[in-house]
Structure formats: C-alpha cells, structure tokens
N, C-alpha and C positions, 0 to 999 in steps of 0.2 A: 477577605476576596471571592469575587462568583467566576468562577469559570465556566465558560457557558464552550460546548461543543457543537456546533454548527452543521454538522455534519446529519442529515438528514437520506444518506441512499441506502436503500435496501434492493437492492437488484443485481445479483441475484442475488444474493445476503448480505445484510448490515454488517458493518464493519465496526468495532469496543476500540472505543478510545484510548489506548495507550497513551498514547500521549500526553496527552493532559493529563491524565491519572498518573503518570510517572510527577509532573510540573505541579500536581496536586499536593502529593504525595510530597516534594523538599520545599514549598510553600510551611504546610502544616511544619514540617521538622525545621524549619527554621523561626516559629511560634507564630504564625500568621493563622486568625480562626479564616478557614477555606469552606466554601460550598463547593460542588460541580453539578452544574445542571445539564445531562443530555438532552438532545432537543431528537434525539434521532428518533421514534414512536411519539412526538408529536404530532397530532394534528395543527395546528397553527403556531409553526416554530418561534416568527417572533412573537403573539400575544404572550407566546410560555415565555418564552424570555422578558419579556414588558414585568408579567406580572411577576414574577421570581424577585426578576431588580428591585419591584416598590416594594415587595415583604423584606428583605434582606436589608434594603438599603446600604450596598457596600464601599467601601472605600475605594476601591478598585475594581473594576470590570477587566477580565480578563476572554477572550474571543478568540476560539481553535475555528483553523480552516484548515481542512485537510487537504480539500483536492482545491483547482478550480475549475474543472470539469471533470468528464468520467471517459478522456481521451477516445471516443468512437466514433469516427466518422459519421458511420449509418444508424449509429441511432444514438443522435448526441443527446447530454444533459450537462448544462452549464450550471453550475453552483456556486460563478458569483453572488449574481442577484440577489439572494437567497440571504447571502451569510450578508449580505450589504442591508436589507432589510431589516436585519440581528441586529446588527449594528447601531439603526438609525432608533430603533425601537428603545434599547436599550439604553444608547442615549438619552431619550426622553424620559425613560423611567428614572432616570440616574443620571442628572444634568454635572453635577456637582463632584462624580465619580470621574478618578483616572483612565482613559479605555486603551488598552493595551490587545491587541493583538498576536498570534503565531500557528505555527503548525506549523505538518509540511508545504503549505504551498505555501509559505512567504521564502521556503528556503527555493523555490523555482523564482519568482521573480516579487523579491520585497520590496523593491522601491514600488514600483506600479501600482500592487495590490495592497500597500499604505495610502498609497493615494487614493486609491480606487474607494476607501472604505473608509475613510478619513477619518481614521481611532488617531490618539495621542501619542504610543509607541507600539512598534512593532518585534520581535523575535525574531531574529530565521537561526536554525541549524537548530542546536540542540540545546535546548528552554528549561530545563533546571536549575540548574546554576545563574543564569542566564536573566530569569524573571526572581531569583531569591535576592540577587542584584541589583537588578531594577526596583523592585519593590522596596527593599534595604532606605533605598535612596529619593524617588517621591516619597516615603513614613520624613523622611528625614528633614524634607523643604526641600529636596536638592533639585539640582539641571543633571537627571543622569543625563554619562556622557559614554567615556571611555569603558564601556560592556559592549564583549564579546557578542556581535550579531543583529544588535539594538540598531534598529530606525526610527529613526524621529527626524525632525524640523531644524535645520541645521536654519542659519544668516540669508535669506532667499534662496536655499534645496535643503531638497532632501537629504542630509545625511544617513552614511551606513558603513557602520563599522562589521569591513569580515568576522565571520561566526572564530571561536576561537576551536572546536574541533577537542574537549581537555579530553586528552588519554584515560584516566584515571575513570572510569565507572565507576567500578566496585567500591566507592567511596558514598556514591549516591546512599539514600535513602532505600527501602528497600518498597516495591514496586504497590502495595496492597490493593489488587488491579479488585478485590473483590469487595474492596470497599467503598472505592469510589462510584460503581460500575453496576448495574444488574445485568450480570451476567444470565442468569438465569435464563433473562429474558431472550439474551438475545441470542442464545444458544436452541430456542427452542423459534426461533428462526430462519434457523443451520443458521446462523454465525460459527467457526471458531476462535476460540481461546487465543487471544498472543502468546508471544514471550523470545524475547528476542536475546540472541548469546552474543552481539555483537554489532558491531556500526562503522559502516562507512562501505566502500568496496575499489576495488582494483580496476577491474575492466571498463572496457573503454570504450562498452554501445554508444554507438552515436544518437540516439535518441533520447536516453536514459537522462534520468534527472537528480540519482543515489548519486553525484557526485556533491552534486551543490546544494543537495538537502545534509548528506551526512557527510562530506571528504571525501579525500582519498585517501586509498590504504584501510585500515581497520585495527579497531580498535577493540580487544576483543575484553568479555567478564569472563569471571574465575566459573569455570564448571559447577562448583562447587554451591555457588551463588545464584548459580540459570537453576541448581535441581533443586535448590532451598526453596525458589519462586514456584516450580510445578508442585512440589510439595505443599505449599501453603495454600496452592490453589485447589488443588486436589482434596485436603481438609476444611480451606473454611469455603470452599462454595460446591463440593464433587466434581470437581470439574476431571475427566475422563479422557478429555481428546483434544491435548496442545496443537499448534502451528505458530510455526519458527517461522515469525515474519524477517528473516536478516536480508541484507538484498541480496545475499548470494551464501545459502545454512552450509553446502560443503566445502568451501571455501574459506580459510586455508583450512585441506581435509586434517591437519594434528589434530586443529580446536576443536572440529565439528567429532572428532571422534574421542578426545577426550571428553569432551560434552554429553555425548553419547554413553561411551561408559560407565562416568559419573550418575549417572537417570537407571542404567541396571544394578550398578555397583547397590542402590538402596531399590530400587522395585520395587518404583511408586504408583504399577499397576497404574501408566494410562498412556492410550495410544497418539504414536507421534506421528507428524505431520508437517510436508512444510510445501509450498507452491513456488518457489525464490532455489532450484535447484541447477544449475547449470553442470550444461554438458564437458566440458570446459577440462572441468578434472574430478574424479568419480574411483578413484584406487579402490579392489575389490577388498582390505581393511574396511576402509571408509564402512560398503558397504555390508556389512558384513557385522559392522558392530551396533550401525544406523538398524539392522535386523533383530537382531537383542537387545535392542532396547528399547524398540515396539513400536519402528516402522512397517508399515503393512502398507501405504499407499503412499506419494511425490508427487508433488508434480512440474515439470522439467522446460523452465523455460529455451526450448529449441530456436526459437523465433523463424526460423528456417533451414529444410534442409540441403537447400542448395548451394553450392559455395563460393556462388557468383555472389548471391546476394548474402551470406554470411561473411564475406572479407570484404564488404562494405559495408557491414551494419558492426564490422570493427570488433566479432563475439568473440572472438579470438582460441576457434575447435573448427572443427572441419564437416563436412558429412557426413563422414567414414565414422569419425569420432562419434557424433553424434547415433549413428548406428552402435558400434562398436559397444558405446553405454547404457543403447537399448537394451542389448542382446544381455549386455551384464545384471542390469537391474532384476533383465526376468528374472537370471540362473540363480539373484540374489532371493527372491520370490516378494517381492514388490510391486505390485502395480501401478499405472502412471497416467496422469496429463502430461500432455503430449500439449503444451502452448507455442502457436505460431502466429507473426505480424506478415500481412498480405499489403506489396505495395509499398515498402524501402526503395532506396536505391541499388537499380541497378536489379530491380524485379521485373521481369517481361512472361507475358504466355510458358517458356518453357520451364523458367525458373520454378515457377506455377505450380506449374503436374510436377515437376520432382518436389515438390514439399507434399502434394495434391500421391502419393506416389507410395511416399514414408509416411504419412498420415494415412492410409489405404493396410499398410503394411502392419503397423503396430493397431490398429482396428481391429485389423484378423486375429492379432494376439492376445486380443480382451484389453486392451489400455482404453481411453477417449483422448478425443482430440479439442481444444478451445482457440478459436481464433479469430484478428482481428484485422479490419482491413482500414489501410493508411494508418499512418504512423504520426501524433500530436505532436505537432510542433513548439519547442521548453524555449525560451530564453536562456539562451549561455552553454548547447548543447551541439557539438558538430552538428547533427542533424539542420539547424538554424544557420547556421554557414555556408552551409550545401542548398538550403534553402535561400537566402539571399543572394549567390552566386547564382543559381537559376532561375532568378524573380520569379519567385514562388511567394514570400515576402517581401515584405518595405520596408528600407534603412523607419525607424524607429517607431515600427509598431512593437505595441509592448505585449502584445500574445495574451494579452488580457480577453479578446476571445477568440475561442476556439481556431486554430488554423492546423490544416492535415497537409503533410505531404504524398501524394504521393507518384509511383515512379509515371513518368512520363510515354515508355514502354509498352504501357501494361493498360488498357483502355480498364476504366472506371465500372463503365455497366455489364460489361463484357464479362472481366474477373467476377462480380457479383453475381450472375446466372449461374457460372461455375459455379460455383461457392455453396448452391443453394440446390444443385443437381446435385451435386458429392453429398452433401447433407441429405436430399433426399432417399439417399442408397446406402449408407452411415446413419441409425440413428444416434451412436454414441461421437458422431461429429456436431458439435456446439460451434459458430460465430455468431460474432457480437449479436448480429438484429437478435438471434434466438433469447441471450439470457434478456432481452427488454420483453420480454412476452408476459403478459399481465399475470398472468395463471402461474409462470413459473414458483413466487415466494409463496404462495398456500402449498405450492408438490410440496417444498423444502418444506415448509413448516409442518408440514403434514407428515411428514421422514423422523422428523425432529419431536414430535407428540408421541409418535410407533415407535421411537428408542429404537431406527436400523442403525447402525454400526458409519460411522463416520471414516470417510468425506462424501457428501452427500454425489460430490459430481458422478462418483460408480454406476449412480441410479441415469444416468445423462439418457440410455438408451430409451428407458419405462417414461420417465419425464415428456422425452421429446416426443413421442408417443401419442405422451397425453394430450400436451401441448395443442400438436397439428391436428386434431380428433377434434378437439373443442376450435377451432381458432376458425 
C-alpha cells in the first residue's frame, strides 16, 4: 500500500499527519507492505505523488484529506481542488490499483467528498480498523460492505455505513510517529508534535465537526500508553515539546489528571502544551497536575466573552466562568493563548466589544489572543440548521465550496476595521488575516532554528512588529 498525505498547508505552521501514521501502523501490523508519502513540503504535490506511485506500483493507494478548507473567510484557502489533482495523478500513475480515501475531512462530508474526488472507496471516522478490514476484503477479491465508516458505490447510489467508533483504543498498534514522518523537518518549520489522549467530545458547540469526525462521548486511552508514546517520541526523535490534540484536553478532568500524573511520575523531560482547553471545566487540582507534568502554556478556546454569544454557540460556560478560569490559570503559572470567533449567531457590535474588552484584559496580563472572523458552515452541524433557517445556505448545498455564517446584526466590513484598529494597538493580538502573512513561516522557522522555547505564539508580539514593518 502507498499512503499519501495531501495536506500542504504550512501557515502559520505545518501539521504532522498523525492520523495517517496511525493507519500506516495498523496496516503494517496486519502484515501489509506500507509506504507513506507526505506531500507537505513537496514543490509539486501531484507530480510527487505520481512519481512515487510509478516507482512503487502499489496494489492499493490510500489518500488522506485532512481539511476541506482553512475555515477562514478573511483569507480563504480551499484544499479540495489540490487533493483532487493528486487523486487524478495517482489514478493515472496506478490505473490498476484500488484508490481509497480517508482523513478527517471525510468525517465532515463523506458522500460529497467521495463524489468530488472520484475514488473507489473511502473511510469516514476512525481509520485504523476500518482500513485493515477494507484492505483484507480487497486482497481476498471480495466486495467490501458492512465495514463501519465505509463509503462505496451501491446500486444506483452512494452507500455509507456510519462509523463504528470502537471504544477500545488501547489495543491499537503503537503509533510510531517518528517512523512514518520526518518530525525534525516539521519542527524546523514550527510544527508541534501531536499526541491524543482520547477521541470524541461531549460538548455541543454549534459549529463544530468533532462529533461527526470522532463521535459523541469520550473514548479514553490508558495514561500509561500515552506516556509510552511520549517516551518513544523522546527516545526515537529527540522530541522535547508535545502538543495534546484532543477535542478538549481537560475534559473529563479526571482522565487529564491521570495522564499528567503518569507523565510526571516518569520524569519524561518534555514540555506539554494544548490549544484545545475549554473553560467549561478547570479545577485547581487539574491545573496543579498540568503544571507539575510540564505545562507552561496552553490555548483556551473561549470563542467569545459575551454571554449572549456563548449561549447561542452552546459552549457550556459563561463569560464569568471564562474570567474565573483566566485568573485560575494565571495563578497556576501557565501563560495562555486565547482563541475567539467573531460573527456567530447573536453577535452584535456590543458583544464584539465585550470580547475585545476581555482580550485587552488578558493581553495586559501577558497572554496572547488569536481571533477568526466568520464561522465555516459544515454539513450536519447545528450551525448548518441555523444557516438553512436564515437562508444563508440552500437545501442541497454540499458545502464543499466553503460557505460562512456571519451575524446579520454585525456589519462585516465595520467589524474587520474595528479588529484591525484593535490589532494595531496590541501586538500580541492576531486575527486570521495576519496568519496568512508571507513572512510568518520564515519567522517561525527562524525561531525553530534558534531553538527558542515553544510554543512560538509567545513571540507573537515580535513577529507582528516585524511582519508589519516589512509589509
């Protein structure tokens, strides 16, 4: 099998293809010969994919699509056309091979993306067991059918079997991320090294696709196995900074505490981080355990500091709770990147000012702020239903072409002008348009080459000053 990661996005930094690496490990564990081609740094992704397929002549080609687009209305990047170009080249280079697709994007829009890419089969949701079952059927000359998450051509229509969301994550083969990817190269370009402690989510944020991709509820990993994975990264690739990429690292707090305590007990010598921390639950004992385990920074996905918007987004906490958590995290000695969304249901000029007031407070306390404008509408989300009710999108729209929600009570252009004015006064404030700066990847790479402590958002003020000076 030839597995191909199509993600080439490198702004503000590249993302390690840990999902595809997990599939590669499972397929190899099942006895297949597996090669993984990562196109992130390829000058011509489609050409590189075609060349690899011609050399290897695989029986099966697996293509991973991480995102449909970058969910950014201000600086939109649509990734599906490039993925389709890679698929076409692979089809040409290996006409006899079965062409299979998967990745997080298929959990968002499985049938529409299957049609768009024109592959033979696709897998939505967890890929490890489904891919092994699919390959076993194809190798035996059988037509795959009742495999959880499988998308295929049925009789006159596309057939989609819902993902199974197997709860037993601990029996999966070790990820072996350093075996499948060039972690040092990723880190030189500012990337973090991802680790998952669980899958799934219990929150009901109206815009979010996590429930579509990983399912509702939590499927946790053994803290010992999480620590084993970090120890292997430290040993095999010299990794000293790990980023937890769960939907919400701190929920449930009991499991997060157990993970932190296991890491502390082993004295692994790594710094820990996450940008997926919800203000909904942050007990003091969790923050204490995080600090002891190696957390010095984290990202909090508050999305808003206005109760009117938080309620409509169904975030599960109030603005007062966010303030309480901010003070608690500061007392724990952990610096924070606050992450906000502007333009959701219920957003007005007044609610925007409430969020900016909170942002100014945290910026004054030494934190940083990242803010995006507009909410990407994904199929099957509550926001999709709201957008249909308000005639923002039409029935039957597959939403593969990016569509965004922006509150009708807030003028878009006026909001962007206000944010630019706020950014000019606060160097550690970045909104999405700034993240597309052509100089930012060079600055993050320089920070990596100079071995400046991660995460690099802590240098946002310096980066912003340099980027604006050369603009």
